[in-house]
SEBA-969326 format. One record per atom (N, C-alpha, C): atom name; x, y, z. Coordinates in nm, 2 decimals, padded with zeros to 4 digits, always signed. Last residue first. Example, Ala and Ser with C-alpha at 12.3 -4.5 7.8 and 13.67 -1.06 7.14 Angstrom:
SEBA-969326
atom, east, north, up
N, +01.28, -00.22, +00.71
CA, +01.37, -00.11, +00.71
C, +01.29, +00.00, +00.79
N, +01.32, -00.57, +00.78
CA, +01.23, -00.45, +00.78
C, +01.32, -00.33, +00.78
This chain:
SEBA-969326
atom, east, north, up
N, -00.93, +00.04, -03.69
CA, -00.96, -00.01, -03.77
C, -00.92, -00.08, -03.89
N, -00.75, -00.06, -03.34
CA, -00.73, +00.03, -03.51
C, -00.83, -00.04, -03.59
N, -00.95, -00.11, -03.05
CA, -00.87, -00.16, -03.14
C, -00.83, -00.05, -03.29
N, -00.97, -00.10, -02.74
CA, -01.00, -00.08, -02.82
C, -00.92, -00.08, -02.93
N, -00.93, -00.18, -02.45
CA, -01.02, -00.27, -02.54
C, -01.05, -00.22, -02.63
N, -00.73, -00.05, -02.26
CA, -00.85, +00.00, -02.29
C, -00.99, -00.08, -02.35
N, -00.55, -00.23, -02.32
CA, -00.64, -00.23, -02.15
C, -00.74, -00.14, -02.19
N, -00.53, -00.24, -02.50
CA, -00.55, -00.36, -02.47
C, -00.63, -00.30, -02.33
N, -00.39, +00.01, -02.56
CA, -00.52, -00.05, -02.63
C, -00.56, -00.15, -02.57
N, -00.13, -00.05, -02.43
CA, -00.25, +00.04, -02.39
C, -00.37, +00.01, -02.43
N, -00.03, -00.20, -02.59
CA, -00.05, -00.24, -02.45
C, -00.17, -00.12, -02.41
N, +00.03, -00.05, -02.84
CA, -00.08, -00.17, -02.81
C, -00.15, -00.23, -02.71
N, -00.01, +00.29, -02.74
CA, +00.07, +00.19, -02.80
C, -00.02, +00.07, -02.75
N, -00.17, +00.57, -02.91
CA, -00.14, +00.47, -02.79
C, -00.10, +00.34, -02.84
N, -00.23, +00.67, -03.18
CA, -00.15, +00.72, -03.09
C, -00.11, +00.67, -02.96
N, -00.51, +00.61, -03.22
CA, -00.35, +00.57, -03.31
C, -00.23, +00.61, -03.27
N, -00.63, +00.67, -03.11
CA, -00.66, +00.51, -03.08
C, -00.48, +00.49, -03.14
N, -00.64, +00.94, -03.17
CA, -00.64, +00.88, -03.04
C, -00.59, +00.74, -03.05
N, -00.73, +00.93, -03.43
CA, -00.60, +00.96, -03.38
C, -00.57, +00.93, -03.24
N, -00.99, +00.81, -03.37
CA, -00.90, +00.75, -03.44
C, -00.76, +00.78, -03.43
N, -01.16, +00.92, -03.10
CA, -01.10, +00.95, -03.20
C, -01.02, +00.87, -03.24
N, -01.34, +00.73, -02.83
CA, -01.22, +00.78, -02.88
C, -01.21, +00.84, -03.08
N, -01.59, +00.62, -02.85
CA, -01.58, +00.72, -02.78
C, -01.45, +00.83, -02.82
N, -01.61, +00.35, -02.90
CA, -01.69, +00.48, -02.95
C, -01.68, +00.58, -02.92
N, -01.42, +00.25, -02.74
CA, -01.35, +00.18, -02.88
C, -01.49, +00.33, -02.95
N, -01.49, +00.31, -02.48
CA, -01.44, +00.35, -02.55
C, -01.34, +00.36, -02.69
N, -01.79, +00.40, -02.35
CA, -01.71, +00.28, -02.44
C, -01.65, +00.34, -02.52
N, -01.75, +00.44, -02.03
CA, -01.73, +00.51, -02.14
C, -01.67, +00.40, -02.23
N, -01.84, +00.25, -01.86
CA, -01.89, +00.32, -01.85
C, -01.88, +00.45, -01.95
N, -01.84, -00.13, -02.02
CA, -01.78, -00.01, -01.97
C, -01.87, +00.12, -01.96
N, -01.95, -00.40, -01.93
CA, -01.99, -00.31, -02.01
C, -01.86, -00.20, -01.90
N, -01.72, -00.74, -01.85
CA, -01.84, -00.61, -01.79
C, -01.87, -00.47, -01.88
N, -01.51, -00.88, -01.92
CA, -01.66, -00.93, -01.97
C, -01.80, -00.80, -01.96
N, -01.32, -00.74, -01.76
CA, -01.35, -00.77, -01.98
C, -01.48, -00.80, -01.98
N, -01.38, -00.55, -01.50
CA, -01.34, -00.71, -01.56
C, -01.39, -00.65, -01.73
N, -01.29, -00.21, -01.47
CA, -01.41, -00.30, -01.47
C, -01.32, -00.41, -01.52
N, -01.21, +00.13, -01.32
CA, -01.14, -00.03, -01.42
C, -01.29, -00.13, -01.38
N, -01.13, +00.46, -01.36
CA, -01.19, +00.37, -01.27
C, -01.18, +00.21, -01.40
N, -00.99, +00.73, -01.24
CA, -01.00, +00.61, -01.32
C, -01.05, +00.49, -01.32
N, -01.06, +01.01, -01.16
CA, -01.12, +00.91, -01.15
C, -01.10, +00.83, -01.24
N, -00.92, +01.33, -01.08
CA, -00.94, +01.23, -01.12
C, -00.99, +01.11, -01.10
N, -00.98, +01.66, -00.83
CA, -00.93, +01.46, -00.87
C, -00.98, +01.39, -00.99
N, -01.01, +01.90, -00.64
CA, -01.00, +01.84, -00.81
C, -00.96, +01.74, -00.78
N, -01.21, +02.12, -00.47
CA, -01.07, +02.05, -00.42
C, -01.10, +01.88, -00.57
N, -01.21, +02.49, -00.49
CA, -01.26, +02.35, -00.57
C, -01.13, +02.25, -00.50
N, -01.19, +02.68, -00.25
CA, -01.16, +02.65, -00.33
C, -01.21, +02.50, -00.43
N, -01.25, +02.76, +00.03
CA, -01.32, +02.84, -00.07
C, -01.28, +02.82, -00.24
N, -01.38, +02.44, +00.20
CA, -01.34, +02.59, +00.17
C, -01.35, +02.69, +00.06
N, -01.53, +02.26, +00.28
CA, -01.57, +02.38, +00.33
C, -01.49, +02.47, +00.32
N, -01.73, +02.04, +00.08
CA, -01.60, +02.12, +00.09
C, -01.65, +02.25, +00.18
N, -01.80, +01.73, +00.25
CA, -01.85, +01.86, +00.23
C, -01.71, +01.91, +00.21
N, -01.70, +01.41, +00.06
CA, -01.76, +01.51, +00.18
C, -01.78, +01.63, +00.14
N, -01.77, +01.08, -00.13
CA, -01.77, +01.26, -00.12
C, -01.78, +01.33, +00.01
N, -01.78, +00.82, -00.06
CA, -01.85, +00.93, -00.04
C, -01.77, +01.05, -00.04
N, -01.84, +00.42, +00.01
CA, -01.67, +00.53, -00.01
C, -01.78, +00.67, -00.03
N, -01.74, +00.09, +00.06
CA, -01.84, +00.19, +00.11
C, -01.77, +00.30, +00.11
N, -01.64, -00.13, -00.20
CA, -01.60, -00.02, -00.07
C, -01.61, +00.10, -00.05
N, -01.62, -00.18, -00.46
CA, -01.72, -00.22, -00.38
C, -01.72, -00.20, -00.23
N, -01.37, -00.07, -00.55
CA, -01.55, -00.01, -00.54
C, -01.65, -00.06, -00.48
N, -01.13, -00.05, -00.40
CA, -01.17, -00.18, -00.43
C, -01.30, -00.08, -00.43
N, -00.87, +00.21, -00.46
CA, -00.96, +00.13, -00.39
C, -01.06, +00.06, -00.41
N, -00.58, +00.42, -00.44
CA, -00.66, +00.28, -00.51
C, -00.78, +00.26, -00.46
N, -00.48, +00.72, -00.45
CA, -00.54, +00.63, -00.40
C, -00.60, +00.49, -00.52
N, -00.18, +00.92, -00.56
CA, -00.32, +00.83, -00.59
C, -00.33, +00.67, -00.50
N, -00.06, +01.21, -00.54
CA, -00.05, +01.10, -00.44
C, -00.22, +01.01, -00.57
N, -00.08, +01.49, -00.62
CA, +00.03, +01.36, -00.71
C, +00.00, +01.27, -00.64
N, -00.13, +01.64, -00.30
CA, -00.15, +01.66, -00.45
C, -00.01, +01.59, -00.52
N, -00.15, +01.42, +00.00
CA, -00.06, +01.53, -00.12
C, -00.13, +01.50, -00.25
N, -00.41, +01.32, +00.18
CA, -00.31, +01.30, +00.09
C, -00.23, +01.44, +00.02
N, -00.69, +01.07, +00.30
CA, -00.57, +01.21, +00.30
C, -00.48, +01.21, +00.20
N, -00.98, +00.97, +00.32
CA, -00.87, +00.99, +00.23
C, -00.82, +01.12, +00.26
N, -01.14, +00.96, +00.63
CA, -01.08, +01.01, +00.54
C, -00.95, +00.98, +00.43
N, -01.30, +00.67, +00.72
CA, -01.17, +00.74, +00.80
C, -01.20, +00.83, +00.64
N, -01.57, +00.52, +00.96
CA, -01.53, +00.57, +00.85
C, -01.37, +00.64, +00.87
N, -01.72, +00.38, +01.18
CA, -01.61, +00.34, +01.07
C, -01.51, +00.38, +00.97
N, -01.96, +00.55, +01.21
CA, -01.88, +00.52, +01.27
C, -01.75, +00.48, +01.29
N, -02.04, +00.73, +00.91
CA, -02.04, +00.61, +00.93
C, -01.95, +00.62, +01.10
N, -02.25, +01.01, +00.93
CA, -02.14, +00.95, +00.93
C, -02.13, +00.84, +00.98
N, -02.53, +00.97, +00.65
CA, -02.49, +01.00, +00.80
C, -02.35, +00.96, +00.79
N, -02.59, +01.00, +00.37
CA, -02.54, +01.06, +00.40
C, -02.46, +01.04, +00.55
N, -02.79, +00.74, +00.36
CA, -02.61, +00.71, +00.34
C, -02.53, +00.82, +00.38
N, -02.90, +00.66, +00.71
CA, -02.96, +00.75, +00.56
C, -02.80, +00.76, +00.51
N, -02.90, +00.46, +00.85
CA, -03.07, +00.52, +00.81
C, -03.10, +00.62, +00.68
N, -02.67, +00.21, +00.77
CA, -02.72, +00.36, +00.82
C, -02.84, +00.37, +00.75
N, -02.67, -00.06, +00.77
CA, -02.60, -00.03, +00.85
C, -02.63, +00.12, +00.89
N, -02.79, -00.08, +00.50
CA, -02.83, -00.20, +00.57
C, -02.75, -00.16, +00.75
N, -02.68, +00.10, +00.31
CA, -02.84, +00.14, +00.40
C, -02.86, +00.07, +00.49
N, -02.48, -00.02, +00.19
CA, -02.47, +00.08, +00.34
C, -02.57, +00.11, +00.40
N, -02.50, -00.38, +00.17
CA, -02.49, -00.26, +00.14
C, -02.51, -00.16, +00.22
N, -02.26, -00.67, +00.28
CA, -02.35, -00.55, +00.27
C, -02.39, -00.44, +00.22
N, -02.02, -00.82, +00.26
CA, -02.15, -00.88, +00.21
C, -02.32, -00.79, +00.24
N, -01.80, -00.73, +00.40
CA, -01.91, -00.73, +00.45
C, -02.05, -00.79, +00.40
N, -01.58, -00.62, +00.22
CA, -01.62, -00.80, +00.23
C, -01.70, -00.79, +00.35
N, -01.58, -00.38, +00.18
CA, -01.58, -00.50, +00.08
C, -01.63, -00.57, +00.07
N, -01.55, -00.28, +00.43
CA, -01.69, -00.33, +00.39
C, -01.67, -00.34, +00.26
N, -01.26, -00.22, +00.51
CA, -01.34, -00.38, +00.55
C, -01.43, -00.37, +00.47
N, -01.36, +00.13, +00.59
CA, -01.23, +00.02, +00.55
C, -01.32, -00.15, +00.59
N, -01.51, +00.31, +00.44
CA, -01.55, +00.29, +00.50
C, -01.47, +00.13, +00.50
N, -01.42, +00.68, +00.35
CA, -01.41, +00.51, +00.31
C, -01.44, +00.43, +00.43
N, -01.44, +01.01, +00.21
CA, -01.48, +00.88, +00.29
C, -01.47, +00.76, +00.24
N, -01.25, +01.23, +00.01
CA, -01.35, +01.12, -00.01
C, -01.33, +01.07, +00.14
N, -01.25, +01.58, +00.08
CA, -01.17, +01.42, +00.07
C, -01.29, +01.37, +00.06
N, -01.34, +01.84, +00.13
CA, -01.45, +01.76, +00.07
C, -01.40, +01.63, +00.02
N, -01.14, +02.01, +00.25
CA, -01.19, +02.00, +00.12
C, -01.24, +01.96, +00.06
N, -01.08, +01.94, +00.55
CA, -01.19, +02.07, +00.51
C, -01.24, +02.02, +00.40
N, -00.91, +01.70, +00.57
CA, -01.03, +01.78, +00.64
C, -01.11, +01.80, +00.59
N, -00.76, +01.75, +00.23
CA, -00.72, +01.75, +00.39
C, -00.90, +01.73, +00.40
N, -00.59, +01.69, -00.07
CA, -00.66, +01.63, -00.01
C, -00.65, +01.65, +00.18
N, -00.41, +01.89, -00.26
CA, -00.42, +01.80, -00.17
C, -00.56, +01.74, -00.10
N, -00.49, +01.81, -00.58
CA, -00.54, +01.92, -00.50
C, -00.45, +01.81, -00.36
N, -00.52, +01.57, -00.74
CA, -00.48, +01.72, -00.81
C, -00.51, +01.79, -00.74
N, -00.50, +01.26, -00.68
CA, -00.55, +01.36, -00.61
C, -00.46, +01.44, -00.72
N, -00.70, +01.02, -00.84
CA, -00.57, +01.09, -00.88
C, -00.60, +01.18, -00.81
N, -00.79, +00.70, -00.74
CA, -00.87, +00.85, -00.70
C, -00.70, +00.93, -00.77
N, -00.97, +00.44, -00.88
CA, -00.83, +00.50, -00.85
C, -00.88, +00.64, -00.85
N, -01.19, +00.10, -00.88
CA, -01.17, +00.31, -00.86
C, -01.00, +00.32, -00.82
N, -01.27, -00.19, -00.97
CA, -01.19, -00.10, -00.91
C, -01.17, +00.05, -00.94
N, -01.57, -00.41, -00.98
CA, -01.53, -00.32, -01.03
C, -01.39, -00.27, -00.95
N, -01.55, -00.70, -00.89
CA, -01.60, -00.66, -01.05
C, -01.50, -00.54, -01.07
N, -01.50, -00.96, -00.70
CA, -01.51, -00.77, -00.73
C, -01.52, -00.78, -00.83
N, -01.55, -01.16, -00.40
CA, -01.58, -01.16, -00.57
C, -01.63, -01.02, -00.62
N, -01.51, -01.12, -00.18
CA, -01.34, -01.18, -00.27
C, -01.41, -01.16, -00.40
N, -01.80, -01.19, -00.04
CA, -01.67, -01.14, +00.00
C, -01.57, -01.21, -00.13
N, -02.05, -01.15, -00.25
CA, -01.99, -01.24, -00.18
C, -01.84, -01.14, -00.15
N, -02.22, -00.84, -00.25
CA, -02.17, -00.97, -00.33
C, -02.07, -01.00, -00.21
N, -02.48, -00.57, -00.29
CA, -02.33, -00.65, -00.23
C, -02.32, -00.76, -00.28
N, -02.61, -00.33, -00.57
CA, -02.61, -00.46, -00.46
C, -02.46, -00.58, -00.42
N, -02.37, -00.27, -00.83
CA, -02.59, -00.23, -00.78
C, -02.58, -00.37, -00.68
N, -02.12, -00.07, -00.74
CA, -02.19, -00.17, -00.79
C, -02.31, -00.19, -00.74
N, -01.99, +00.10, -00.63
CA, -01.98, +00.14, -00.70
C, -01.98, +00.00, -00.77
N, -02.14, +00.20, -00.30
CA, -02.02, +00.11, -00.39
C, -02.05, +00.13, -00.49
N, -02.13, +00.49, -00.11
CA, -02.20, +00.38, -00.16
C, -02.08, +00.26, -00.22
N, -02.27, +00.75, +00.16
CA, -02.18, +00.66, +00.12
C, -02.27, +00.50, +00.01
N, -02.39, +01.04, -00.03
CA, -02.41, +00.93, +00.04
C, -02.32, +00.85, +00.02
N, -02.15, +01.35, -00.08
CA, -02.23, +01.24, -00.13
C, -02.28, +01.10, +00.01
N, -02.12, +01.66, -00.12
CA, -02.13, +01.57, +00.00
C, -02.19, +01.44, -00.08
N, -02.03, +01.91, -00.19
CA, -01.94, +01.79, -00.27
C, -01.99, +01.66, -00.18
N, -02.02, +02.27, -00.08
CA, -02.08, +02.14, -00.19
C, -02.01, +02.03, -00.21
N, -01.86, +02.48, -00.05
CA, -01.97, +02.41, +00.03
C, -02.02, +02.35, -00.02
N, -01.64, +02.46, -00.38
CA, -01.69, +02.51, -00.21
C, -01.84, +02.54, -00.18
N, -01.69, +02.13, -00.51
CA, -01.71, +02.32, -00.54
C, -01.71, +02.36, -00.44
N, -01.48, +01.89, -00.58
CA, -01.60, +01.94, -00.49
C, -01.58, +02.12, -00.52
N, -01.42, +01.73, -00.96
CA, -01.44, +01.88, -00.82
C, -01.52, +01.93, -00.73
N, -01.40, +01.51, -01.08
CA, -01.46, +01.54, -01.02
C, -01.41, +01.66, -00.93
N, -01.35, +01.36, -01.44
CA, -01.27, +01.45, -01.37
C, -01.39, +01.51, -01.29
N, -01.27, +01.00, -01.61
CA, -01.38, +01.15, -01.56
C, -01.27, +01.23, -01.46
N, -01.25, +00.75, -01.74
CA, -01.16, +00.79, -01.65
C, -01.24, +00.96, -01.68
N, -01.37, +00.38, -01.75
CA, -01.35, +00.57, -01.74
C, -01.28, +00.61, -01.69
N, -01.23, +00.12, -01.73
CA, -01.40, +00.16, -01.77
C, -01.46, +00.33, -01.79
N, -01.04, -00.03, -01.86
CA, -01.05, +00.07, -01.85
C, -01.20, +00.10, -01.81
N, -01.03, -00.39, -01.77
CA, -01.04, -00.30, -01.89
C, -01.02, -00.12, -01.77
N, -00.88, -00.69, -01.62
CA, -00.92, -00.58, -01.61
C, -00.94, -00.49, -01.71
N, -00.78, -00.94, -01.42
CA, -00.90, -00.96, -01.53
C, -00.96, -00.83, -01.53
N, -00.63, -00.94, -01.22
CA, -00.57, -00.96, -01.37
C, -00.65, -00.93, -01.44
N, -00.81, -00.97, -00.96
CA, -00.73, -01.07, -01.07
C, -00.67, -01.11, -01.21
N, -00.91, -00.69, -00.93
CA, -00.92, -00.80, -01.04
C, -00.90, -00.93, -01.10
N, -00.69, -00.64, -00.73
CA, -00.82, -00.62, -00.68
C, -00.86, -00.74, -00.79
N, -00.45, -00.67, -00.89
CA, -00.48, -00.75, -00.80
C, -00.60, -00.75, -00.72
N, -00.48, -00.46, -01.02
CA, -00.52, -00.61, -01.14
C, -00.48, -00.67, -00.97
N, -00.51, -00.21, -00.94
CA, -00.61, -00.28, -00.96
C, -00.65, -00.41, -01.04
N, -00.23, -00.24, -00.90
CA, -00.31, -00.23, -00.78
C, -00.47, -00.31, -00.79
N, -00.07, -00.21, -01.12
CA, -00.07, -00.36, -01.06
C, -00.17, -00.39, -00.94
N, -00.18, +00.01, -01.23
CA, -00.22, -00.10, -01.27
C, -00.19, -00.19, -01.19
N, -00.01, +00.18, -01.04
CA, -00.17, +00.18, -01.01
C, -00.23, +00.02, -01.09
N, +00.23, +00.11, -01.13
CA, +00.20, +00.07, -00.97
C, +00.04, +00.09, -00.96
N, +00.25, +00.21, -01.45
CA, +00.23, +00.01, -01.36
C, +00.23, -00.01, -01.19
N, -00.01, +00.37, -01.59
CA, +00.12, +00.32, -01.42
C, +00.16, +00.21, -01.41
N, -00.18, +00.37, -01.75
CA, -00.07, +00.26, -01.84
C, +00.04, +00.29, -01.68
N, -00.43, +00.52, -01.72
CA, -00.46, +00.39, -01.75
C, -00.33, +00.32, -01.77
N, -00.32, +00.78, -01.62
CA, -00.43, +00.68, -01.55
C, -00.46, +00.56, -01.61
N, -00.13, +00.86, -01.80
CA, -00.10, +00.75, -01.69
C, -00.21, +00.69, -01.63
N, -00.25, +01.03, -01.96
CA, -00.22, +00.87, -02.03
C, -00.15, +00.87, -01.90
N, -00.30, +01.27, -01.93
CA, -00.43, +01.17, -01.89
C, -00.36, +01.05, -01.91
N, -00.16, +01.41, -02.20
CA, -00.17, +01.40, -02.02
C, -00.18, +01.33, -01.92
N, -00.31, +01.40, -02.42
CA, -00.22, +01.28, -02.35
C, -00.16, +01.27, -02.24
N, -00.66, +01.44, -02.37
CA, -00.55, +01.51, -02.41
C, -00.42, +01.38, -02.37
N, -00.93, +01.37, -02.46
CA, -00.88, +01.50, -02.43
C, -00.75, +01.51, -02.41
N, -00.95, +01.10, -02.44
CA, -00.91, +01.13, -02.58
C, -00.94, +01.31, -02.56
N, -00.93, +01.05, -02.16
CA, -00.85, +00.95, -02.26
C, -00.88, +01.03, -02.40
N, -01.17, +01.15, -02.06
CA, -01.05, +01.24, -02.06
C, -00.96, +01.17, -02.19
N, -01.46, +01.14, -02.06
CA, -01.38, +01.05, -02.18
C, -01.24, +01.18, -02.23
N, -01.54, +01.46, -01.85
CA, -01.59, +01.26, -01.91
C, -01.49, +01.26, -01.96
N, -01.59, +01.60, -01.54
CA, -01.55, +01.62, -01.68
C, -01.56, +01.45, -01.75
N, -01.74, +01.88, -01.33
CA, -01.74, +01.69, -01.39
C, -01.70, +01.73, -01.51
N, -01.79, +02.01, -01.00
CA, -01.67, +02.04, -01.16
C, -01.74, +01.87, -01.19
N, -02.05, +02.01, -00.80
CA, -01.93, +02.00, -00.87
C, -01.94, +02.01, -00.99
N, -02.33, +02.10, -00.78
CA, -02.24, +02.06, -00.64
C, -02.12, +02.07, -00.70
N, -02.47, +01.83, -00.93
CA, -02.52, +01.96, -00.90
C, -02.37, +01.96, -00.76
N, -02.35, +01.64, -01.17
CA, -02.37, +01.65, -01.05
C, -02.36, +01.81, -00.97
N, -02.38, +01.46, -01.48
CA, -02.32, +01.56, -01.40
C, -02.42, +01.56, -01.30
N, -02.16, +01.16, -01.66
CA, -02.24, +01.26, -01.54
C, -02.22, +01.35, -01.49
N, -02.12, +01.12, -01.91
CA, -02.15, +00.98, -01.83
C, -02.22, +01.07, -01.65
N, -02.15, +01.35, -02.09
CA, -02.08, +01.17, -02.17
C, -02.11, +01.06, -02.05
N, -02.16, +01.54, -01.94
CA, -02.29, +01.51, -01.96
C, -02.23, +01.30, -02.03
N, -01.92, +01.71, -01.85
CA, -01.96, +01.55, -01.82
C, -02.05, +01.48, -01.86
N, -02.03, +02.01, -01.99
CA, -01.92, +01.94, -01.89
C, -01.96, +01.84, -01.82
N, -02.21, +02.18, -02.05
CA, -02.26, +02.01, -02.11
C, -02.15, +01.98, -02.06
N, -02.19, +02.44, -01.99
CA, -02.27, +02.34, -01.93
C, -02.28, +02.22, -01.96
N, -01.86, +02.42, -02.10
CA, -01.92, +02.51, -02.07
C, -02.04, +02.40, -01.97
N, -01.62, +02.31, -02.25
CA, -01.76, +02.28, -02.25
C, -01.90, +02.33, -02.22
N, -01.43, +02.58, -02.19
CA, -01.45, +02.52, -02.35
C, -01.61, +02.44, -02.31
N, -01.38, +02.51, -01.95
CA, -01.43, +02.62, -02.01
C, -01.47, +02.63, -02.18
N, -01.30, +02.26, -01.90
CA, -01.41, +02.31, -01.81
C, -01.51, +02.43, -01.90
N, -01.09, +02.24, -02.04
CA, -01.19, +02.21, -02.12
C, -01.31, +02.23, -02.00
N, -00.92, +02.48, -01.89
CA, -00.95, +02.48, -02.00
C, -01.06, +02.39, -02.12
N, -00.89, +02.30, -01.60
CA, -00.99, +02.40, -01.66
C, -00.99, +02.47, -01.76
N, -00.77, +02.03, -01.73
CA, -00.92, +02.05, -01.68
C, -00.98, +02.22, -01.71
N, -00.52, +02.19, -01.84
CA, -00.60, +02.10, -01.88
C, -00.73, +02.15, -01.89
N, -00.44, +02.22, -01.54
CA, -00.42, +02.33, -01.62
C, -00.51, +02.32, -01.78
N, -00.39, +01.98, -01.42
CA, -00.54, +02.10, -01.39
C, -00.52, +02.25, -01.44
N, -00.26, +01.91, -01.54
CA, -00.31, +01.83, -01.57
C, -00.45, +01.97, -01.56
N, -00.03, +02.08, -01.49
CA, -00.04, +02.08, -01.65
C, -00.18, +02.01, -01.65
N, +00.04, +02.02, -01.23
CA, -00.02, +02.14, -01.25
C, -00.10, +02.13, -01.40
N, +00.11, +01.73, -01.21
CA, -00.03, +01.77, -01.17
C, -00.06, +01.94, -01.20
N, +00.34, +01.79, -01.35
CA, +00.25, +01.67, -01.45
C, +00.08, +01.72, -01.37
N, +00.50, +01.94, -01.19
CA, +00.45, +01.98, -01.29
C, +00.38, +01.89, -01.38
N, +00.49, +01.73, -00.92
CA, +00.43, +01.90, -00.92
C, +00.39, +01.94, -01.07
N, +00.44, +01.39, -01.02
CA, +00.53, +01.48, -00.97
C, +00.44, +01.60, -01.01
N, +00.23, +01.13, -00.97
CA, +00.28, +01.24, -01.04
C, +00.34, +01.37, -00.94
N, +00.29, +00.96, -00.71
CA, +00.30, +00.89, -00.84
C, +00.30, +00.94, -00.96
N, +00.33, +01.06, -00.45
CA, +00.44, +01.09, -00.55
C, +00.43, +00.99, -00.70
N, +00.15, +00.74, -00.26
CA, +00.23, +00.88, -00.26
C, +00.34, +00.90, -00.41
N, -00.08, +00.54, -00.26
CA, +00.06, +00.54, -00.37
C, +00.05, +00.72, -00.35
N, -00.28, +00.38, -00.01
CA, -00.27, +00.56, -00.12
C, -00.06, +00.46, -00.19
N, -00.58, +00.17, -00.06
CA, -00.41, +00.20, -00.09
C, -00.39, +00.31, -00.14
N, -00.86, -00.03, +00.05
CA, -00.79, +00.10, -00.03
C, -00.63, +00.10, -00.01
N, -00.98, -00.26, +00.19
CA, -01.02, -00.20, +00.05
C, -00.98, -00.12, -00.02
N, -00.79, -00.38, +00.41
CA, -00.85, -00.25, +00.41
C, -00.97, -00.17, +00.30
N, -00.73, -00.62, +00.28
CA, -00.78, -00.61, +00.42
C, -00.86, -00.48, +00.42
N, -00.65, -00.58, +00.06
CA, -00.72, -00.64, +00.04
C, -00.81, -00.67, +00.19
N, -00.44, -00.39, +00.10
CA, -00.54, -00.33, +00.00
C, -00.67, -00.43, +00.00
N, -00.28, -00.48, +00.26
CA, -00.37, -00.36, +00.30
C, -00.48, -00.34, +00.21
N, -00.18, -00.68, +00.07
CA, -00.24, -00.70, +00.27
C, -00.30, -00.61, +00.26
N, -00.02, -00.49, -00.07
CA, -00.14, -00.58, -00.10
C, -00.20, -00.63, -00.05
N, +00.17, -00.37, +00.09
CA, +00.07, -00.33, +00.02
C, -00.04, -00.40, -00.04
N, +00.32, -00.63, +00.16
CA, +00.20, -00.54, +00.24
C, +00.14, -00.43, +00.17
N, +00.41, -00.65, -00.06
CA, +00.32, -00.77, -00.01
C, +00.23, -00.70, +00.11
N, +00.41, -00.42, -00.30
CA, +00.48, -00.51, -00.18
C, +00.39, -00.64, -00.14
N, +00.38, -00.38, -00.64
CA, +00.34, -00.38, -00.52
C, +00.40, -00.48, -00.42
N, +00.54, -00.51, -00.80
CA, +00.54, -00.41, -00.81
C, +00.52, -00.32, -00.71
N, +00.62, -00.81, -00.79
CA, +00.67, -00.68, -00.69
C, +00.64, -00.57, -00.75
N, +00.48, -00.93, -01.03
CA, +00.44, -00.92, -00.93
C, +00.51, -00.84, -00.80
N, +00.46, -00.65, -01.26
CA, +00.53, -00.71, -01.17
C, +00.47, -00.81, -01.08
N, +00.41, -00.43, -01.50
CA, +00.34, -00.46, -01.39
C, +00.39, -00.61, -01.37
N, +00.51, -00.24, -01.74
CA, +00.56, -00.27, -01.63
C, +00.54, -00.32, -01.54
N, +00.33, -00.26, -01.97
CA, +00.33, -00.17, -01.94
C, +00.41, -00.14, -01.79
N, +00.42, -00.56, -02.05
CA, +00.43, -00.46, -02.11
C, +00.39, -00.31, -02.07
N, +00.22, -00.67, -01.83
CA, +00.36, -00.70, -01.83
C, +00.44, -00.57, -01.93
N, +00.01, -00.61, -01.93
CA, +00.02, -00.55, -01.83
C, +00.19, -00.58, -01.79
N, -00.04, -00.69, -02.17
CA, -00.01, -00.53, -02.21
C, +00.04, -00.54, -02.08
N, +00.01, -00.98, -02.11
CA, +00.07, -00.94, -02.20
C, +00.09, -00.78, -02.19
N, -00.27, -00.96, -02.01
CA, -00.16, -01.05, -01.90
C, -00.02, -00.99, -01.98
N, -00.46, -00.95, -02.18
CA, -00.43, -00.80, -02.10
C, -00.33, -00.85, -02.04
N, -00.26, -00.99, -02.51
CA, -00.39, -01.03, -02.39
C, -00.36, -00.93, -02.29
N, -00.25, -00.92, -02.83
CA, -00.24, -00.92, -02.72
C, -00.33, -00.93, -02.60
């Protein structure tokens, strides 16, 4: 099965996103999709993440990245079928496919929660160096597991920066500075925000007393290495439980 066939099997069609939604993704570099997850699914995911953080303790997130001031988890494909929508939901896949011209695979599925008083990141792109406008290699999606508010560490983005041909340091003396054109990604839990990962972005400071939780379902072109090598990281029973289309998105095969 090819990736084109897999996307079709998973429900991706030319009209899965509207013309206006695609245009916003092209123009701004990000697109909010409210209501992708229902309340019960959000609660179940948060419960499983809490269990994993307790089980993994100080090792949590080490497969990919550990970040001071946050809770991190990695390799979530292998840790619960609850996270299956992260790489199979048709609306999200349609957005990723639009940015990457249908040439995609999951790079990683991780969790990040900005802890109280923490979470500030410098503006960055998820690709080393600037690229020419329209030449994109990576695309991310943020799955809001709490409401994203102005106070709790919501992600900031600089609209249109994916087409600037520049890196953040070329416009800011420090990447933690406020960019004059930045916007906060705000929305209710259950929303998914697709963003072209060449768009400058970063977490902000969580001024509340609770963690701000999200999943990051991150995709790359099929000729690029994955952040998490899915074939090497997944248990055989996990791979066997998936549809052929899901395995193609993950770039894994049964032995």
